[in-house]
N, C-alpha and C positions, 0 to 999 in steps of 0.2 A: 391603551396608551394614546390613541388618537381615534376620533370618530370617523375620519376619512379613511377610505379603503387605500391600503398601500399600493404603490405602483412598482413595477419591476424595473429597478434602476439599471441603466447602462453602466457597465463597469469593466475594468481590466483586472486580471488576477495573475501576477507575475512573481517569480522568485521560488525558492525551494518549498516544496509542499510541507516539509516537516519543520520549517522555521516558524518563529513567532509571527503572528499576523499583525500587520500595521495597516490601518485604513487611512487614506488621504482624501480629504473633502475640501473643495475649493470655495472661492468667493462668488458672490452674486455676479452673474454675467460671464462666468468662466466655464471652461470644460475641464475634464480630467487632464487635458494636455498642459495645464498650467504647472503640473507637478513634474514635467519632463526632466528638469535638472536634477530631481531627487531620485529618479528611477534606478539608474545604474548603481550608484553607491548604496542605496537602501536595500536593493534586492540581493546584495551580497550577504546581508544579515537577516533579512525579513522576507516573508511572503507579503507582498505589497498589493493591496487592493485599492484602486483609484475609482471614485464614483462620480457620476454626473447627477446633480440634484434633479428632482422632478422639474420639468419646464426648462431644462438646460441640456445642451449637447445631444446625446443620443437617447436620453430618457424620455418617457411619455410626458405629455403636457395636459394633465387633467384640468378641468375648470377651476378657477380661483374663487375666492382668495385662498392662499395657503397660510398655514401657521407653521412655526418651527416644529411643533409637535407632529405635524404631518410628515415633514422631511425626516424626522427621527423615526417615525413609524415605518417609512420606506426602508431605512437602514436596517431596522430590526428584522423586517421581512427578508431582506437580502442575506443577512447573517444566518437566519434560519434556513433559507434555501441552500446556502453553502455549508451548512452543518457546523457553523462556528459559534461556540458558546461564548468565547471571550476574545476581545481584540484590543490592541493599543490604538488610540485614536489621535490623529493629527488633522486639525481643521483650521483653515484660514478664513477670517471674516464670517460669512454665512456658515461655512463649515465648522468654524469654532463655536458658533451658537448651537448648532446641532450637537456638537460634542458636549457642551455644557448641559443641554437638555438630557442627553443620554446619561451623563455623569450623575445627575441628580435623580432622574426618573427611572433609569434602568441600570443602576450601578453594578449589578451582577454581570453585565456584558462588557464592562470597560476595565482594562487592567491599568491603563495610564492615559492621561490627557495631555496633549500639546496643543495649546490654544494660541494661534498666531493672528496678530493684527485684527482683533475682534472686539466685541462689546457685549455686555450683559444688558444694556439699555441705551437708547438714544434720547437724551433729554429734550431735544428739539425734533419732534416728529414731522415738522413742516418740511424738512428736507425730503422726506419720503413722499409726502403729499405732492410736492412739486415734481418729483421724479415720476410718480404715478401719472400725473397729468401730462407730462412731456411724452411718456411712452404711449399713453392713450391717444394723444394727438398725432404723434409722428412715428412711433415705433422705436426700436432700439438703435437703428443705424445713425440717426442724427445725434444721439447723446453719446455715442461711443467715444469720440475724441475727447470730450470733456471728462467722461468717467476715467478713461485711461490716463489722462494727464495727472490724475491724483494717485495713480498706482506706482509711479516711479519718480525719483527726484529728477529735476530738469537736466542736470549735468549727465546723469546716467542715461536718461532717455535720449539725449543728443548723441551719445556714444553708441547706442544700441537701437537704431531706428527700425531694424528688422523685428526686434522683440516687441517694440511698441506697436508696429503695424500688425503683428500677429495677435497681440492682445486686443487691439481695436476690432479686428475681424472676429474675435471670439464674442465680444459684446454685441457687435452688429448682427452676428449670426444666431444669437439667442432668440428664441421664440418671443415675440412681443407679449403674448398672453402669459407665458411662463415667467418672464422677467417682471411684468407688472404684478402678477399674483405673488411673487416672491417679495417684491417691495412692500406689499400689503402685510406680509409676515413681519418685516422689519419695522414697519410703522407702529405696530402694537407690541413689539418684543420688550419684555421686561423680566429678566430672570434673577434680579438682584437678591430677592428674598430666598431663592433656592440655592444660591452659591454655597452657603454653609453645609448643605446636605451632600455636597460632592466629597467623596472619600478617596477617590483614585488619586495617586500621585500626579500633580499637575505642574506643568511648565508653561508659563505665559511668555510668548515672544512678541515684542513690540518693535515698531519702526520709529526711530527718533524723529523722522520727518513725515510721519503718517498723518495726513490731513483728514482722513476719513474716520479713523479710530485712534486719536492721539493717546499717547501714554497717559496723560492727565486729561480726563478722568478715567478713560476706558480701561486700559490695561491695569492701571493701579487699582481700580474698583474690583476687578476680577481677582487679582493677586491678593488683595487684602481680604476678599470675601471667601475664598476657598481655603480651608485649613491646610497650612503647610505649603501653599503654592509658592513657586519661585518665579521671579521676573527677570528676563534677560532683554536688553534693549540693543538692537542692531542699528547701524547707521544706514537707514533706508526709508522708503515710503511704504505704501500699503501692501504691495506685493514684495515684501522683504525676502520671501523665500526664493524669489527670482533674482532680485537686485543683489542680495547677499547670500547667494545660493550655497556656497561652500560652508559658511558659518552656520546658516540655518540648518542645513542637512546634518552637520556634525551635532548640533544641539538636539535635533529630532532623534537621531540615532542613539545618542547617549541616553536620552531620557526614556525612549521606548524600550531600550535594551536592558534597562535595569532589572 
């Protein structure tokens, strides 16, 4: 599946042991704490596993560059370690890309996909080249405020300064090497040709004010490319799972519980 050796992902494993398994996988520069609003309601119905990507949070930081295939290989290794043959997948941004890769390249492991505020391709890769240079020059701390300014709508951010501060601390606390190597994965990411190979029931959740992966063309391309996929648009920015937590959690639970 990937030429790179998998790493042992830091993860949490909560909820009833006999419940259906739902994996939550987050954005570039986040940790598994970004899913905190979802934990209590989802663990009523699911065994919920939250993961930190390689280079993020408590997971190891192998040398870069990374590819989405590498991140997906890490997940397969984790599922094997936990003895889990199949899981429902919910990923936001980078986590959604890992989900798309698993959906097409390891379909036997995925029962359903929820893809939040994500992309199958970035037409302008210069965004990532600039981000890579910025992190190489100064690390993650200087870019954190700018990155997080795109995660929430301005009005919501003004009303929730504690959430914004926590999000900025997540980005600033991400390994410089891990963040940069993950940007290199996004710089070359293009899964458009593999979307028709995804057979798992797929829900695409987008944010109406998402500047990072706007509905047009990002969410629309995914929803049109995956057979039978359904698109739901929430009033929010890139971390719509936080900004519109109740609505997003209800959609995730409904889709994963089918």
